[in-house]
C-alpha angles and dihedrals in degrees: 000000000000124000090249091052091050090053090051090049092050091048091051093051114107122233087253091056092048091049091050091051090050090050091051090052099047111021099075096047092046093046091048090055089047089058088068088073112103091230092066113088129204096254092047091051094048095048092044089056091048091050093052091049094049094052091048099247099129108100091176103055096142094043095047091061091057093042091051093051092050094047093046091055093044091048093053091053091050093049088065088069089067095052118097105201092192090059089049090053090054098060093105132230096287095050092044093048092049092048094050094042093050093048094051092044091048093051092052097042093042091055090050094051092044091056094041091052092040094237112169111263100247096046091046090050092052093049090049095047092046090052095043100050124010114326118236095011092056092046090050091052097046100040098074091044094058095036093245116188125232097258091049092052091046093050091052095043093046091052093048095045093050093049089047090057090050092048093052089061102030103045099058089050092048091046091056093041092052093043094235118181120237091259093048094047093045091053093045094050092048093050103038105035118078112215125047093231092058091044090055093043093052096041096050090062089062100051145284094281091051090050093050094050094043094050095048096046090045090056090052089050092049092054089069087076087085103058093034094053092047090049092050091048090053093045094048093050088055092054117099135207117198088343095303124110115252112239110231135182114265107232097233088147088068088059087052090050091055095044093051092046092050092048094050093044099050101031104060092189088066095056097089090050089044091056090054093047091049091051092049090047091055089052092048089051089057090052090048091053090052089053092048089055093044092054094062127110127211095244091050093050092047089052091060097066127173098297098091089053091050089049091051093049094047093046093047092049092052094046092046093052096042094046092048090051091050092048093050089052098043103035 
């Protein structure tokens, strides 16, 4: 189109069109910066991004995908600064056994439910990993490794975030109703609730001892992001399509996660800086989740359907019941 034609097109544009173009240029960047505010939670950021995408106000759809991938990887590395490996090592045999047992059970049962409900493989894997380890952080770590698409990440994150909100209300009530001790409730919250923030929020309502146990066991559970992500990277690279290897992202950010965690754990002078880095990483993760939501398209979101959510609910129910039964027997 010639310059003259472009000027005629601009002149013919209505004020409403020009306002919409301006909104498409500025709304996503401004909203992304707004997600840095501590009052904005992960779920709020994700669904705000989805809303902007669905009403056609993301003028940077292609760029937001790349920005989201970069921020997800950087956030995972930074989260390692908030992980005290010595505290993880102190969880005790019972907590460690419950964490490992729940993760393995979740991976098996999640695969079964995913196939039974005919959830696409990548989405089902993300829902399973998010339930098995630590919710949004695990999904963020695994997604680049398996080349997950925006709508698959959003389906998994949306499921996990919604169940986290339910757990934050339901678990304290169930703990009181069942008469669980602080130790029992702390273990149950750490094993059966997805995200660390919801684990902490639920456990602190039951007492200081419950909070201490829940936080420590949850850290031990979160550390399983590392071997699982490396295993998935290896497995995905072995997969083939039409006889040709599938190119997958190498999870170098997981190496960064481990290195940062080791540095902060064994160099005490770095711990204050590590706390700051961990806090910044959590904020960056919120921004990344907003960008994931903003990069969606309507056809992609429609393709997700309700099946990933049903998989997440069924898997969560099974893990919650089995882990509670194990805790009541062992503790």
